[in-house]
C-alpha positions in Angstrom: -8.7 5.7 23.0 -6.4 4.0 20.5 -9.2 3.6 18.0 -10.2 7.3 18.4 -6.7 8.5 17.7 -6.4 6.2 14.7 -9.7 7.4 13.3 -8.8 11.0 13.7 -5.4 10.5 12.1 -7.0 8.6 9.2 -9.6 11.4 8.8 -6.9 14.0 8.8 -4.9 12.2 6.1 -8.1 11.8 3.9 -9.0 15.5 4.4 -5.4 16.6 3.5 -5.6 14.6 0.3 -9.1 16.0 -0.5 -7.8 19.6 0.1 -10.7 19.9 2.6 -9.6 22.5 5.1 -12.9 22.2 7.0 -12.4 18.4 7.2 -8.8 18.9 8.5 -9.8 21.4 11.3 -12.8 19.2 12.3 -10.1 16.9 13.8 -8.9 19.7 16.0 -10.3 20.9 19.4 -11.5 24.5 19.4 -8.5 25.8 21.3 -5.9 23.5 19.6 -2.4 24.5 18.9 -0.5 23.7 15.7 3.2 24.3 15.4 4.7 24.3 11.9 8.5 23.8 12.0 9.0 25.0 8.4 7.6 28.4 9.1 8.3 28.5 12.9 4.8 29.7 13.4 2.6 28.5 16.3 -1.1 28.7 15.2 -3.8 28.6 17.9 -7.5 27.9 17.5 -9.5 26.2 14.7 -10.0 29.4 12.6 -6.2 30.2 12.5 -5.3 26.5 11.9 -7.8 26.4 9.0 -6.1 29.5 7.5 -2.7 27.6 7.7 -4.2 24.7 5.7 -5.9 27.0 3.2 -2.5 28.6 2.5 -0.9 25.2 2.0 -3.6 24.1 -0.4 -3.3 27.4 -2.3 0.5 27.1 -2.6 0.4 23.4 -3.7 -2.7 22.8 -5.8 -1.8 19.1 -6.3 -0.7 18.5 -2.7 -0.9 15.0 -1.3 0.4 13.1 1.7 1.1 9.4 2.0 1.3 7.9 5.5 4.5 5.9 6.1 3.7 4.8 9.7 1.6 5.6 12.7 2.5 5.0 16.3 -0.1 5.5 19.1 0.7 5.6 22.8 -2.3 6.5 24.9 -3.3 10.0 23.9 -0.2 10.7 21.8 0.2 9.9 18.1 3.3 10.0 15.9 2.4 10.0 12.2 5.3 9.6 9.7 4.5 10.7 6.1 5.8 11.9 2.7 4.2 15.0 1.2 4.2 15.7 -2.5 3.1 18.6 -4.7 3.9 21.4 -7.1 4.6 24.9 -5.7 2.2 26.6 -8.1 0.9 29.3 -5.8 2.1 31.6 -3.1 2.8 29.8 0.2 3.7 31.5 3.4 4.7 34.6 1.5 6.9 32.7 -1.0 5.8 33.3 -4.7 5.2 30.2 -6.8 8.4 28.5 -8.0 6.7 25.8 -10.2 9.0 23.3 -8.6 7.8 19.8 -7.5 8.5 18.6 -4.0 8.6 15.3 -2.3 9.5 15.7 1.3 9.4 13.4 4.4 8.1 14.5 7.7 6.3 13.6 10.9 3.5 15.0 13.0 3.4 14.5 16.7 0.0 15.1 18.2 -1.7 15.1 21.6 -5.4 14.1 21.7 -8.2 14.9 24.1 -10.7 12.4 25.5 -12.9 12.8 22.4 -10.0 12.0 20.1 -9.6 15.6 18.9 -6.1 17.0 18.4 -5.2 19.5 21.1 -1.6 20.1 20.1 0.3 19.1 17.0 3.9 19.7 15.9 4.7 19.2 12.3 8.3 18.3 11.5 9.5 18.5 7.9 12.9 17.9 6.3 13.4 21.7 5.9 16.7 21.6 3.9 15.1 19.2 1.4 12.0 21.4 1.2 13.9 24.5 0.6 16.3 22.9 -1.9 13.4 21.4 -3.9 11.7 24.8 -4.0 15.0 26.3 -5.3 15.5 28.4 -2.2 18.3 26.7 -0.4 
């Protein structure tokens, strides 16, 4: 199971950096849930989760994520990362600010027996995110 979780996490990171929303959602089970702490929105199902990632890529055209660490315990993974990008498009209803961000965060995920994400919670340093966007 450990190898499946690592492979899924690696694939997610690669898809994020390739701005490949289809590649990102391929790592999620059909009825998966994704909770984004920044927006406070719980997204359910692959189609809705895909929409969340499309919005992110539209808002940050040069978005990238760099893994800082990955801890796996059975069917649970904790992935620590730093995201970077320039807010050059609307994101979650916020018009482009043109500001660059570099924000630390972590994603805690539960995986099914096939190594697909069934539940993920995305934690971001919200004060730093808002401050760097010029909103806080």
